[in-house]
KOLTORKOL-860926 format. One record per atom (N, C-alpha, C): residue in one letter; x, z, y. Coordinates in steps of 0.05 Angstrom, whole numbers, plus 32768, in hexadecimal, padded with zeros to 4 digits. Last residue first. Example, Ala and Ser with C-alpha at 12.3 -4.5 7.8 and 13.67 -1.06 7.14 Angstrom:
S8101808E7FD3;S8111808F7FEB;S8102809D8001;A8108809C7F8E;A80F6809C7FA6;A8108809C7FBE;
END
This chain:
G78F97ADC797A;G79067AC07977;G79257AC37978;E78EB7B0E7984;E78E77B05796A;E78F67AED7965;D78EF7B1979BA;D78FF7B2879A7;D78FF7B1B7988;S78C47AF979CC;S78E27AF079D1;S78F67B0079C2;E78987B1779C0;E789E7AFE79B3;E78BA7AF379B7;A78A37B4A79DA;A78A57B4879BD;A78A67B2B79B0;A789D7B337A0F;A78B57B3E7A07;A78BA7B4079E8;D78627B287A0E;D78797B107A10;D78957B1A7A06;L784F7B5B7A0B;L784B7B4879F5;L78627B2F79F5;E78637B6F7A3B;E786A7B7A7A22;E78697B697A0C;R784A7B4F7A5E;R78637B537A5F;R786F7B5B7A44;K78157B5D7A50;K781D7B3E7A4F;K783B7B407A4E;V78137B907A65;V780A7B8A7A48;V78197B6F7A41;G781E7B8A7A9C;G78307B977A88;G782C7B937A6E;E77F07B6F7AAD;E780A7B627AAE;E781F7B6D7A9D;T77BD7B7D7A7A;T77CA7B7D7A92;T77E67B6E7A96;V77857B6F7A57;V77A07B687A57;V77AD7B687A72;L77597BA97A4B;L77617B927A60;L777F7B8F7A5A;G77427BB17A06;G774F7BB97A21;G77567BA17A31;G772E7B9979D7;G771D7B9C79EF;G77297BA57A07;K775D7BC179B4;K77487BAD79B2;K77347BB279CA;A77947BDB79DD;A777E7BDD79C9;A776A7BC679CB;V77D97BCC79E0;V77BD7BCB79EC;V77A87BCF79D8;I78047BE379CB;I78097BD779E3;I77EF7BD579F3;Q78157C2079AE;Q78027C0D79B2;Q78057C0179CC;R78557C27798C;R78477C2979A5;R78317C1679A6;A78697C527956;A78607C397960;A78517C3D797A;Y78877C6F791D;Y78827C6F793C;Y787D7C577946;G785D7C6878E4;G78767C7478F1;G78727C75790E;G78347C2D78E5;G78407C4678DB;G78587C5178E6;P78237C027903;P78367BFF78EB;P78407C1578DE;H77E07BF97911;H77F47C0B7912;H780A7C0978FA;K77D37BB47915;K77CB7BCE7909;K77E57BE2790D;H77E67B89792D;H77CD7B8B7934;H77C17BA47928;V782B7B817949;V78197B827932;V77FD7B8B793D;V78617B607962;V78467B70796B;V78347B6C7950;P789F7B6B793F;P788C7B5A794C;P78767B6B7953;G78D87B967951;G78C77B83793F;G78B17B77794F;T78D97BCD797E;T78E57BBA7969;T78CF7BAD795A;P78E27BF679B5;P78CD7BE479A5;P78E27BD07996;S79017C3479B6;S79047C1879B8;S78F47C0479A9;T79007C6879A5;T78F37C6079BC;T78F47C4279C4;M79187C89797E;M78FE7C7A7979;M78EE7C74798F;G79497C9C7986;G79347CA97994;G79167C9F798D;E79667C5E7980;E796A7C7A7985;E79537C8A7993;G79367C33795B;G794E7C3A796D;G79517C567971;G78F07C287963;G79077C2D7955;G791D7C357965;L78AB7C1A795C;L78C27C27796D;L78D97C2D7958;A787E7BE27954;A788D7BF77949;A78A27C02795D;R78467BD8797C;R78647BCB7978;R78717BE4796A;F78047BBB797C;F78187BD0797B;F78347BC47976;A77C47BAB7995;A77E07BA17991;A77F37BBA7990;D77827B9C797D;D77987BB37983;D77B17BA27981;E77647B5E7996;E776E7B727983;E77807B87798D;P77587B4379C5;P774A7B3F79AC;P774E7B527996;A77577B607A06;A77637B5C79EC;A77537B5A79D3;Q77397B3B7A3B;Q77367B537A28;Q77467B4D7A0D;Q77617B237A75;Q774E7B207A5A;Q774A7B387A4C;G77867B307A98;G776B7B2D7AA0;G77577B2B7A8B;V77B97B047A7A;V77B37B1A7A8C;V77927B167A94;D77A77AEF7A35;D77AF7AE87A53;D77A77AFF7A65;W77957AF27A04;W77AE7B047A0B;W77BA7AFE7A26;G774E7AFC79FE;G77667AF079F7;G77827AFE7A01;T770E7AF17A16;T771D7AFC7A01;T77387AED79FA;G76FF7AF17A5A;G77007AE67A42;G770F7AF87A2D;A76D67B237A78;A76EC7B167A7A;A76F07B0A7A5D;A76997B1B7A98;A76A97B277A82;A76BF7B187A7C;Y76917B217ADE;Y76907B107AC5;Y769C7B1E7AB0;E766A7B367B11;E767D7B3E7AFC;E76797B2C7AE6;Q76657B2E7B58;Q765D7B237B3B;Q76747B2D7B29;P76667B677B7D;P766E7B4B7B75;P76677B467B5C;R762A7B7F7B9D;R76417B847B87;R764B7B697B81;V76147B947BD8;V76197B7C7BC8;V762F7B847BB6;A75E47BC17BE9;A76007BBF7BE1;A76047BA57BD2;A75B97BBB7C23;A75BD7BB57C05;A75DA7BB57C00;A75B27BED7C52;A75BC7BD17C4D;A75C17BCF7C30;P75787C157C51;P75947C117C52;P759C7BF57C49;A753E7C007C76;A75497C077C5D;A756A7C027C61;T75227C237CAF;T75327C0C7CA5;T753D7C137C8B;E74E57C2B7CCB;E74F87C317CB6;E750A7C1E7CAF;A74D97C297D11;A74D87C197CF7;A74EE7C277CE4;E74BA7C5E7D32;E74D37C4F7D2C;E74D07C407D11;K74827C597D58;K748B7C637D3C;K74A37C4E7D37;R746E7C757D94;R74797C5E7D87;R74867C677D6B;A742E7C8E7DA0;A744C7C927D9C;A74577C7C7D8A;A74057C727DD2;A740C7C7C7DB5;A74277C7C7DB0;M73EF7C8A7E0C;M73FC7C737DFF;M74077C827DE2;
END
């Protein structure tokens, strides 16, 4: 009797989820179209002040998100807070 040759099995294919490029905008999950900064002031220069600007305002500032970066819940919250401070 001939020796039985075991069938070679290929490993299961890994199925990657479809990846779509996020849109560009300021909504959660999108890529930021521009840098976003906010000046820092107050005692210890730690309190955000003034509007969101898209170029470093000089002095002390915090970068909220970099161009092309993911807009997260925290980024959106900070952008919304800046808008409410302006009004």
